[in-house]
Phi, psi and omega in degrees: 000132185290161176290331177289334174274330176296316185301311179300320181295324179291318171307317182289322180292319182296318181293323179293315180302321174299309181303312185297314179299317171302322181297315178299318184295309183297328179290333176281340189299316175302320180290317179303310179304312181297321177298310185298316184288320173297322178292322185277353186278110180298341183267355179288159178306127178302316185294315176300319176300323182288325176296341184270002177270146165300144180309320183288336184284313177308311181298320179294322178295311177304315185288316182300314183273353181058036181206175177293158181295319178308321181284315193279338189298328180284351181276348181279149177283068184250103185253001182071213179121180179284140179282132178244356182186137181219130170230138182236126176239095181057254183262012185229151183212160174227136178228127176262123177208141180053225182263013187236162170232130180249131177251138184231151174231143187274136177234171178300336172278357185118192176286131182226153185283121175268332183202143176208177186055046184262136173235138184292153175235137182297123174065015174225171176294161174308154174252116191240131180280343177226127176205151175292144180274000000 
């Protein structure tokens, strides 16, 4: 195969891989949105909300609040709201809803909340009241 023929083929294959990766990310969006909205719902079962946390985020919350997750979860400013944006990058995701931004990570058990009650800061990382250690 000549280099003139190979170059378009490489571009086609590369383009297909980009589309495939984008398709995988978009396929994850409904699951990511469900986890974030259930976690943010103040009327949802506290135990179920705690189960959606990464283990290290749950431990950090319990340590910070000096109580069980079920007792501490309602102390966070999690008001839910309409989802205004979802971004998925491989095994990480960000959901913007209401006044909050939630960060998630994919685990063998599914998507779990890594950080929440996050507000953006200009030119710096988000400031999160709950985050995995």
